[in-house]
Short mmCIF file of the C-alpha atoms (twelve columns), coordinates in Angstrom:
data_MODEL
# 
_entry.id   MODEL 
# 
loop_
_atom_site.group_PDB 
_atom_site.id 
_atom_site.type_symbol 
_atom_site.label_atom_id 
_atom_site.label_alt_id 
_atom_site.label_comp_id 
_atom_site.label_asym_id 
_atom_site.label_seq_id 
_atom_site.Cartn_x 
_atom_site.Cartn_y 
_atom_site.Cartn_z 
_atom_site.pdbx_PDB_model_num 
ATOM 1   C CA . MET A 1   151.252 8.290   159.287 1 
ATOM 2   C CA . ARG A 2   154.432 10.343  159.572 1 
ATOM 3   C CA . ASN A 3   155.893 7.852   162.065 1 
ATOM 4   C CA . ILE A 4   155.110 4.967   159.701 1 
ATOM 5   C CA . PHE A 5   156.825 6.862   156.870 1 
ATOM 6   C CA . TYR A 6   159.967 7.419   158.958 1 
ATOM 7   C CA . CYS A 7   159.974 3.769   160.017 1 
ATOM 8   C CA . LEU A 8   159.815 2.678   156.370 1 
ATOM 9   C CA . ILE A 9   162.759 4.922   155.517 1 
ATOM 10  C CA . ALA A 10  164.766 3.535   158.438 1 
ATOM 11  C CA . PHE A 11  163.922 -0.022  157.401 1 
ATOM 12  C CA . CYS A 12  165.056 0.598   153.799 1 
ATOM 13  C CA . ILE A 13  168.302 2.127   155.004 1 
ATOM 14  C CA . PHE A 14  168.840 -0.863  157.316 1 
ATOM 15  C CA . ILE A 15  168.284 -3.340  154.465 1 
ATOM 16  C CA . ALA A 16  170.585 -1.467  152.070 1 
ATOM 17  C CA . SER A 17  173.352 -1.148  154.635 1 
ATOM 18  C CA . ASN A 18  173.193 -4.859  155.420 1 
ATOM 19  C CA . VAL A 19  173.358 -5.855  151.743 1 
ATOM 20  C CA . PHE A 20  176.593 -3.938  151.244 1 
ATOM 21  C CA . ALA A 21  177.955 -4.505  154.762 1 
ATOM 22  C CA . GLN A 22  178.809 -8.087  153.866 1 
ATOM 23  C CA . ILE A 23  181.813 -6.759  151.940 1 
ATOM 24  C CA . PRO A 24  183.962 -4.065  153.596 1 
ATOM 25  C CA . ASN A 25  183.664 -0.727  151.789 1 
ATOM 26  C CA . ALA A 26  181.560 -2.348  149.052 1 
ATOM 27  C CA . GLY A 27  180.512 1.015   147.639 1 
ATOM 28  C CA . PHE A 28  184.097 2.381   147.619 1 
ATOM 29  C CA . GLU A 29  183.002 5.458   149.524 1 
ATOM 30  C CA . ASN A 30  185.999 5.483   151.878 1 
ATOM 31  C CA . TRP A 31  189.588 6.049   150.748 1 
ATOM 32  C CA . THR A 32  192.883 6.022   152.626 1 
ATOM 33  C CA . ALA A 33  196.162 7.278   151.142 1 
ATOM 34  C CA . GLY A 34  194.836 6.958   147.599 1 
ATOM 35  C CA . SER A 35  193.443 3.428   147.947 1 
ATOM 36  C CA . PRO A 36  189.949 2.213   148.865 1 
ATOM 37  C CA . THR A 37  189.841 1.593   152.605 1 
ATOM 38  C CA . GLY A 38  189.970 -2.104  153.432 1 
ATOM 39  C CA . TRP A 39  191.402 -3.012  150.032 1 
ATOM 40  C CA . PHE A 40  194.850 -3.598  148.587 1 
ATOM 41  C CA . ALA A 41  195.594 -1.600  145.420 1 
ATOM 42  C CA . ASN A 42  198.692 -2.157  143.302 1 
ATOM 43  C CA . ASN A 43  199.594 1.540   143.327 1 
ATOM 44  C CA . VAL A 44  203.262 2.285   143.957 1 
ATOM 45  C CA . PRO A 45  203.444 5.764   145.549 1 
ATOM 46  C CA . ALA A 46  205.600 8.264   143.667 1 
ATOM 47  C CA . VAL A 47  206.137 5.669   140.917 1 
ATOM 48  C CA . TYR A 48  202.813 4.844   139.281 1 
ATOM 49  C CA . THR A 49  199.085 4.813   140.040 1 
ATOM 50  C CA . THR A 50  196.578 2.423   138.487 1 
ATOM 51  C CA . ILE A 51  193.731 2.690   141.034 1 
ATOM 52  C CA . THR A 52  191.936 5.972   141.795 1 
ATOM 53  C CA . SER A 53  188.592 7.195   143.105 1 
ATOM 54  C CA . SER A 54  186.032 8.473   140.602 1 
ATOM 55  C CA . THR A 55  182.967 10.663  140.981 1 
ATOM 56  C CA . THR A 56  181.377 8.839   138.028 1 
ATOM 57  C CA . MET A 57  179.548 6.503   140.373 1 
ATOM 58  C CA . HIS A 58  176.561 4.191   140.347 1 
ATOM 59  C CA . SER A 59  175.443 5.438   143.777 1 
ATOM 60  C CA . GLY A 60  176.864 7.421   146.668 1 
ATOM 61  C CA . SER A 61  179.774 9.779   146.036 1 
ATOM 62  C CA . TYR A 62  182.559 7.603   144.622 1 
ATOM 63  C CA . ALA A 63  183.399 4.534   142.593 1 
ATOM 64  C CA . VAL A 64  186.757 2.857   142.031 1 
ATOM 65  C CA . ARG A 65  188.550 3.355   138.714 1 
ATOM 66  C CA . GLY A 66  191.331 1.140   137.371 1 
ATOM 67  C CA . ASP A 67  193.560 2.122   134.436 1 
ATOM 68  C CA . VAL A 68  196.125 0.113   132.481 1 
ATOM 69  C CA . ILE A 69  199.068 2.525   132.463 1 
ATOM 70  C CA . ASN A 70  202.438 2.683   130.748 1 
ATOM 71  C CA . PHE A 71  205.490 2.292   132.984 1 
ATOM 72  C CA . LEU A 72  208.961 1.999   131.467 1 
ATOM 73  C CA . SER A 73  207.399 0.994   128.129 1 
ATOM 74  C CA . ASN A 74  205.439 -1.840  129.748 1 
ATOM 75  C CA . PRO A 75  201.713 -1.993  130.531 1 
ATOM 76  C CA . VAL A 76  200.812 -2.213  134.218 1 
ATOM 77  C CA . GLN A 77  197.379 -3.622  134.926 1 
ATOM 78  C CA . PRO A 78  195.127 -2.169  137.627 1 
ATOM 79  C CA . LEU A 79  194.334 -4.515  140.489 1 
ATOM 80  C CA . ILE A 80  192.387 -4.335  143.723 1 
ATOM 81  C CA . GLN A 81  192.108 -7.200  146.192 1 
ATOM 82  C CA . SER A 82  190.063 -7.326  149.371 1 
ATOM 83  C CA . GLY A 83  191.926 -6.759  152.610 1 
ATOM 84  C CA . THR A 84  194.590 -4.107  153.161 1 
ATOM 85  C CA . ASP A 85  197.122 -6.952  153.070 1 
ATOM 86  C CA . ALA A 86  195.326 -8.652  150.130 1 
ATOM 87  C CA . GLN A 87  194.417 -11.549 152.439 1 
ATOM 88  C CA . GLY A 88  190.659 -11.063 152.205 1 
ATOM 89  C CA . PHE A 89  188.109 -10.638 154.994 1 
ATOM 90  C CA . ALA A 90  186.160 -12.836 157.388 1 
ATOM 91  C CA . TYR A 91  183.052 -14.295 155.762 1 
ATOM 92  C CA . THR A 92  180.984 -17.292 156.892 1 
ATOM 93  C CA . GLN A 93  178.123 -17.625 154.418 1 
ATOM 94  C CA . ARG A 94  177.578 -19.583 151.179 1 
ATOM 95  C CA . PRO A 95  176.209 -17.040 148.680 1 
ATOM 96  C CA . THR A 96  174.841 -18.039 145.301 1 
ATOM 97  C CA . ALA A 97  176.468 -15.232 143.313 1 
ATOM 98  C CA . PHE A 98  178.674 -12.134 143.342 1 
ATOM 99  C CA . THR A 99  177.225 -9.000  141.785 1 
ATOM 100 C CA . GLY A 100 178.050 -5.358  141.171 1 
ATOM 101 C CA . TYR A 101 177.873 -2.490  138.691 1 
ATOM 102 C CA . TYR A 102 180.604 -1.553  136.243 1 
ATOM 103 C CA . GLU A 103 181.597 0.365   133.155 1 
ATOM 104 C CA . PHE A 104 184.368 -0.949  130.931 1 
ATOM 105 C CA . PHE A 105 186.412 0.812   128.274 1 
ATOM 106 C CA . PRO A 106 188.879 -1.580  126.616 1 
ATOM 107 C CA . ALA A 107 191.532 0.005   124.400 1 
ATOM 108 C CA . ALA A 108 190.580 -0.074  120.727 1 
ATOM 109 C CA . SER A 109 190.810 -3.549  119.163 1 
ATOM 110 C CA . SER A 110 192.603 -4.833  122.281 1 
ATOM 111 C CA . GLY A 111 190.270 -7.616  123.340 1 
ATOM 112 C CA . ASP A 112 191.062 -6.736  126.963 1 
ATOM 113 C CA . ARG A 113 188.766 -8.167  129.621 1 
ATOM 114 C CA . PHE A 114 187.363 -7.041  132.969 1 
ATOM 115 C CA . ALA A 115 188.423 -9.902  135.243 1 
ATOM 116 C CA . ILE A 116 186.443 -10.880 138.345 1 
ATOM 117 C CA . ASN A 117 187.743 -13.553 140.714 1 
ATOM 118 C CA . VAL A 118 186.096 -14.292 144.059 1 
ATOM 119 C CA . LEU A 119 187.293 -17.188 146.203 1 
ATOM 120 C CA . LEU A 120 185.885 -18.587 149.430 1 
ATOM 121 C CA . PHE A 121 188.193 -20.506 151.789 1 
ATOM 122 C CA . LYS A 122 187.981 -22.526 154.952 1 
ATOM 123 C CA . GLY A 123 191.068 -22.037 157.120 1 
ATOM 124 C CA . GLY A 124 192.167 -18.726 155.585 1 
ATOM 125 C CA . VAL A 125 193.778 -18.167 152.197 1 
ATOM 126 C CA . SER A 126 196.214 -21.015 152.857 1 
ATOM 127 C CA . GLY A 127 193.376 -23.380 153.722 1 
ATOM 128 C CA . THR A 128 190.836 -25.283 151.629 1 
ATOM 129 C CA . ALA A 129 189.191 -23.658 148.613 1 
ATOM 130 C CA . VAL A 130 185.414 -23.884 149.096 1 
ATOM 131 C CA . ALA A 131 184.062 -22.006 146.073 1 
ATOM 132 C CA . VAL A 132 184.980 -19.723 143.197 1 
ATOM 133 C CA . ALA A 133 183.090 -17.126 141.172 1 
ATOM 134 C CA . ALA A 134 184.985 -16.026 138.072 1 
ATOM 135 C CA . ALA A 135 184.233 -14.119 134.885 1 
ATOM 136 C CA . ALA A 136 186.112 -11.996 132.357 1 
ATOM 137 C CA . PRO A 137 183.718 -10.072 130.087 1 
ATOM 138 C CA . SER A 138 185.221 -8.069  127.223 1 
ATOM 139 C CA . THR A 139 182.207 -6.008  126.128 1 
ATOM 140 C CA . SER A 140 182.694 -2.242  126.120 1 
ATOM 141 C CA . LEU A 141 180.155 -0.538  128.406 1 
ATOM 142 C CA . SER A 142 179.795 3.247   128.657 1 
ATOM 143 C CA . SER A 143 177.074 3.223   131.325 1 
ATOM 144 C CA . TYR A 144 176.781 1.297   134.555 1 
ATOM 145 C CA . THR A 145 175.636 -2.267  133.962 1 
ATOM 146 C CA . GLN A 146 175.033 -4.968  136.539 1 
ATOM 147 C CA . PHE A 147 177.046 -8.187  136.416 1 
ATOM 148 C CA . THR A 148 176.156 -11.373 138.274 1 
ATOM 149 C CA . VAL A 149 178.715 -14.176 138.579 1 
ATOM 150 C CA . PRO A 150 177.519 -17.476 140.112 1 
ATOM 151 C CA . PHE A 151 179.617 -19.381 142.629 1 
ATOM 152 C CA . VAL A 152 180.802 -22.888 141.836 1 
ATOM 153 C CA . TYR A 153 181.193 -24.878 145.059 1 
ATOM 154 C CA . VAL A 154 184.021 -27.377 145.316 1 
ATOM 155 C CA . THR A 155 183.296 -28.627 148.843 1 
ATOM 156 C CA . ALA A 156 180.339 -28.658 151.243 1 
ATOM 157 C CA . ASP A 157 182.317 -26.685 153.853 1 
ATOM 158 C CA . THR A 158 181.245 -23.369 155.329 1 
ATOM 159 C CA . PRO A 159 183.912 -20.786 154.456 1 
ATOM 160 C CA . ASP A 160 185.588 -18.419 156.879 1 
ATOM 161 C CA . THR A 161 187.495 -16.157 154.454 1 
ATOM 162 C CA . CYS A 162 186.662 -14.377 151.201 1 
ATOM 163 C CA . VAL A 163 189.126 -12.930 148.694 1 
ATOM 164 C CA . ILE A 164 187.812 -10.624 145.953 1 
ATOM 165 C CA . GLN A 165 190.155 -9.710  143.119 1 
ATOM 166 C CA . ILE A 166 189.326 -7.256  140.322 1 
ATOM 167 C CA . GLN A 167 191.686 -6.405  137.465 1 
ATOM 168 C CA . ILE A 168 192.024 -5.988  133.710 1 
ATOM 169 C CA . VAL A 169 193.600 -8.833  131.752 1 
ATOM 170 C CA . GLY A 170 194.479 -9.319  128.108 1 
ATOM 171 C CA . PRO A 171 192.432 -11.129 125.469 1 
ATOM 172 C CA . GLY A 172 193.611 -14.582 126.549 1 
ATOM 173 C CA . THR A 173 194.117 -15.835 122.994 1 
ATOM 174 C CA . GLY A 174 197.334 -17.778 122.586 1 
ATOM 175 C CA . GLY A 175 197.825 -17.675 126.339 1 
ATOM 176 C CA . GLN A 176 198.255 -13.887 126.181 1 
ATOM 177 C CA . ALA A 177 197.031 -12.275 129.408 1 
ATOM 178 C CA . THR A 178 198.807 -8.891  129.192 1 
ATOM 179 C CA . PRO A 179 196.338 -5.974  128.873 1 
ATOM 180 C CA . HIS A 180 196.787 -2.873  126.759 1 
ATOM 181 C CA . VAL A 181 197.535 0.693   127.839 1 
ATOM 182 C CA . GLY A 182 194.421 2.848   127.793 1 
ATOM 183 C CA . SER A 183 191.907 0.235   128.976 1 
ATOM 184 C CA . TYR A 184 190.057 1.164   132.157 1 
ATOM 185 C CA . PHE A 185 187.072 0.213   134.324 1 
ATOM 186 C CA . LEU A 186 184.718 1.775   136.837 1 
ATOM 187 C CA . LEU A 187 183.270 -0.396  139.612 1 
ATOM 188 C CA . ASP A 188 180.694 0.298   142.315 1 
ATOM 189 C CA . ASP A 189 178.202 -1.315  144.698 1 
ATOM 190 C CA . ILE A 190 179.450 -4.896  144.847 1 
ATOM 191 C CA . ALA A 191 177.547 -7.460  146.922 1 
ATOM 192 C CA . PHE A 192 176.731 -11.119 147.447 1 
ATOM 193 C CA . THR A 193 173.319 -12.437 146.512 1 
ATOM 194 C CA . GLY A 194 171.369 -15.348 147.886 1 
ATOM 195 C CA . ALA A 195 172.447 -17.854 150.505 1 
ATOM 196 C CA . THR A 196 172.381 -21.585 150.700 1 
ATOM 197 C CA . ASN A 197 172.946 -24.044 153.474 1 
ATOM 198 C CA . VAL A 198 175.709 -26.610 153.330 1 
ATOM 199 C CA . ALA A 199 173.467 -29.502 152.318 1 
ATOM 200 C CA . SER A 200 171.567 -27.815 149.501 1 
ATOM 201 C CA . ARG A 201 174.435 -27.097 147.111 1 
ATOM 202 C CA . GLN A 202 176.032 -29.863 145.054 1 
ATOM 203 C CA . ALA A 203 179.782 -29.538 144.705 1 
ATOM 204 C CA . SER A 204 180.910 -29.159 141.108 1 
ATOM 205 C CA . VAL A 205 183.997 -28.089 139.227 1 
ATOM 206 C CA . PRO A 206 184.147 -26.611 135.705 1 
ATOM 207 C CA . THR A 207 185.188 -29.211 133.119 1 
ATOM 208 C CA . VAL A 208 187.192 -26.720 131.056 1 
ATOM 209 C CA . LEU A 209 190.841 -25.858 130.725 1 
ATOM 210 C CA . GLN A 210 191.241 -22.930 133.097 1 
ATOM 211 C CA . LEU A 211 194.218 -21.328 134.809 1 
ATOM 212 C CA . ASP A 212 193.041 -18.990 137.547 1 
ATOM 213 C CA . GLN A 213 194.810 -15.792 138.479 1 
ATOM 214 C CA . ASN A 214 197.100 -16.400 141.428 1 
ATOM 215 C CA . TYR A 215 195.910 -15.202 144.829 1 
ATOM 216 C CA . PRO A 216 196.997 -13.104 146.477 1 
ATOM 217 C CA . ASN A 217 198.461 -10.994 143.701 1 
ATOM 218 C CA . PRO A 218 200.725 -9.082  144.230 1 
ATOM 219 C CA . PHE A 219 202.198 -11.512 146.766 1 
ATOM 220 C CA . ASN A 220 205.060 -11.927 149.241 1 
ATOM 221 C CA . PRO A 221 206.480 -14.516 149.329 1 
ATOM 222 C CA . THR A 222 203.869 -17.228 148.591 1 
ATOM 223 C CA . THR A 223 200.815 -17.332 146.354 1 
ATOM 224 C CA . ASN A 224 198.256 -19.958 145.346 1 
ATOM 225 C CA . ILE A 225 197.421 -21.023 141.790 1 
ATOM 226 C CA . SER A 226 194.383 -23.117 140.849 1 
ATOM 227 C CA . PHE A 227 193.504 -24.822 137.578 1 
ATOM 228 C CA . THR A 228 191.042 -27.250 136.025 1 
ATOM 229 C CA . VAL A 229 191.255 -29.431 132.919 1 
ATOM 230 C CA . PRO A 230 188.592 -30.571 130.413 1 
ATOM 231 C CA . SER A 231 189.558 -34.255 130.331 1 
ATOM 232 C CA . ASP A 232 192.003 -36.810 131.649 1 
ATOM 233 C CA . GLY A 233 195.614 -36.177 130.727 1 
ATOM 234 C CA . LYS A 234 198.874 -34.721 131.981 1 
ATOM 235 C CA . ALA A 235 199.402 -31.196 133.300 1 
ATOM 236 C CA . THR A 236 202.523 -29.225 134.144 1 
ATOM 237 C CA . LEU A 237 202.379 -25.933 136.015 1 
ATOM 238 C CA . THR A 238 205.596 -23.914 135.971 1 
ATOM 239 C CA . ALA A 239 206.744 -20.418 136.945 1 
ATOM 240 C CA . PHE A 240 209.012 -18.216 134.809 1 
ATOM 241 C CA . ASN A 241 210.735 -14.859 135.176 1 
ATOM 242 C CA . LEU A 242 210.696 -12.040 132.619 1 
ATOM 243 C CA . LEU A 243 213.706 -13.564 130.851 1 
ATOM 244 C CA . GLY A 244 211.764 -16.747 130.205 1 
ATOM 245 C CA . GLN A 245 213.849 -18.717 132.687 1 
ATOM 246 C CA . GLU A 246 212.014 -21.383 134.642 1 
ATOM 247 C CA . VAL A 247 212.107 -20.644 138.371 1 
ATOM 248 C CA . GLY A 248 209.942 -23.467 139.649 1 
ATOM 249 C CA . THR A 249 207.839 -26.493 138.747 1 
ATOM 250 C CA . LEU A 250 204.671 -26.299 140.819 1 
ATOM 251 C CA . PHE A 251 202.786 -29.322 139.482 1 
ATOM 252 C CA . ASP A 252 203.686 -32.140 137.119 1 
ATOM 253 C CA . GLY A 253 201.534 -35.214 136.844 1 
ATOM 254 C CA . PRO A 254 198.304 -36.897 135.746 1 
ATOM 255 C CA . VAL A 255 195.048 -34.942 136.008 1 
ATOM 256 C CA . SER A 256 191.354 -35.607 135.463 1 
ATOM 257 C CA . SER A 257 188.292 -33.487 134.742 1 
ATOM 258 C CA . GLY A 258 185.862 -32.609 137.506 1 
ATOM 259 C CA . ARG A 259 188.610 -31.695 139.966 1 
ATOM 260 C CA . MET A 260 190.209 -28.408 140.958 1 
ATOM 261 C CA . TYR A 261 193.980 -28.556 141.375 1 
ATOM 262 C CA . ARG A 262 195.903 -26.039 143.454 1 
ATOM 263 C CA . ALA A 263 199.618 -25.389 143.858 1 
ATOM 264 C CA . THR A 264 201.645 -22.937 145.932 1 
ATOM 265 C CA . PHE A 265 204.431 -20.813 144.462 1 
ATOM 266 C CA . ASN A 266 207.076 -19.947 147.076 1 
ATOM 267 C CA . ALA A 267 209.232 -17.060 145.870 1 
ATOM 268 C CA . SER A 268 211.106 -16.460 149.124 1 
ATOM 269 C CA . GLU A 269 214.459 -16.876 147.344 1 
ATOM 270 C CA . LEU A 270 213.532 -14.703 144.341 1 
ATOM 271 C CA . PRO A 271 213.768 -10.917 143.877 1 
ATOM 272 C CA . SER A 272 210.761 -8.650  143.494 1 
ATOM 273 C CA . GLY A 273 209.404 -8.402  139.972 1 
ATOM 274 C CA . VAL A 274 207.038 -9.817  137.396 1 
ATOM 275 C CA . TYR A 275 206.720 -13.572 136.986 1 
ATOM 276 C CA . PHE A 276 204.469 -15.819 134.926 1 
ATOM 277 C CA . SER A 277 202.612 -19.024 135.660 1 
ATOM 278 C CA . ARG A 278 202.225 -21.398 132.704 1 
ATOM 279 C CA . LEU A 279 199.893 -24.379 132.482 1 
ATOM 280 C CA . ASP A 280 200.678 -27.037 129.876 1 
ATOM 281 C CA . PHE A 281 197.974 -29.634 129.306 1 
ATOM 282 C CA . GLN A 282 198.169 -32.743 127.133 1 
ATOM 283 C CA . PRO A 283 195.020 -34.888 126.778 1 
ATOM 284 C CA . ALA A 284 195.419 -38.608 127.375 1 
ATOM 285 C CA . GLY A 285 196.157 -40.527 124.177 1 
ATOM 286 C CA . ASN A 286 196.952 -37.399 122.161 1 
ATOM 287 C CA . ASN A 287 200.643 -36.573 122.271 1 
ATOM 288 C CA . SER A 288 200.389 -33.940 119.525 1 
ATOM 289 C CA . ASN A 289 197.764 -31.704 121.124 1 
ATOM 290 C CA . ASN A 290 199.431 -29.603 123.823 1 
ATOM 291 C CA . THR A 291 197.633 -26.486 125.110 1 
ATOM 292 C CA . GLN A 292 199.208 -23.648 127.108 1 
ATOM 293 C CA . LEU A 293 197.733 -20.924 129.312 1 
ATOM 294 C CA . MET A 294 199.683 -18.152 131.064 1 
ATOM 295 C CA . ARG A 295 199.064 -15.638 133.834 1 
ATOM 296 C CA . LYS A 296 201.178 -12.739 135.048 1 
ATOM 297 C CA . MET A 297 202.145 -12.557 138.753 1 
ATOM 298 C CA . THR A 298 203.723 -9.707  140.699 1 
ATOM 299 C CA . LEU A 299 206.111 -10.330 143.614 1 
ATOM 300 C CA . LEU A 300 206.481 -7.309  145.909 1 
ATOM 301 C CA . LYS A 301 208.881 -7.606  148.838 1 
# 
């Protein structure tokens, strides 16, 4: 009986380790030089810190905490991205969803959101986008709560790379994506759920106006930006600096719903700093209805 008991314990440990082993350091138990091992954090040593370890955890000894901090009278959002170089990790499955446990404390009346973006690629981060799982809940949560974000598959390919990006963004109203100082999150025990073979999942794309956060972010010198539109029309994707000066037109042309569009921003000739991507969409046959969305990007050289 004792041997059976020990075997059951070993089996449970094996199952748990394999669930979390799909994502490197998924429980944020290991830390190197102030950042979770195997992850990029947008901390700037001796300047500012947005990402720290926390002993307020869902399981184990640590969780990751991200704070929107004030730097030179400007809010700096916390951001972690899988891979020490923010280029993701090798992954060759087609999961049904991305899940984890989090607490979220948005600054009072801020409308800030806990942003989750997971992208699967074939051919690395510069290759073909296979699927995306994205959500940005704004509900304040003072105890660990599980989230589950389903994947939307764009192609029937089997991916080889996964990029996970977690950050805090602003309310999104009026194209405003800048978060507010004082908002913070706790995150622990992230994992993929389910699996599906290539033939059993129908490719689909959201039919909504959506401008995804660039990936990788921060970046050097190139980054990818994806968007979808709710109907046929014309879209223009541009990049601006902090002075509002246009530094590049990334896309300008006709678009249709049911497709995911992707552009690459090459900032090799630009200095380090904060930039913005802006999507302008005009539905076909309606010249007076122009909608804009914006996202903040960080170039670190």
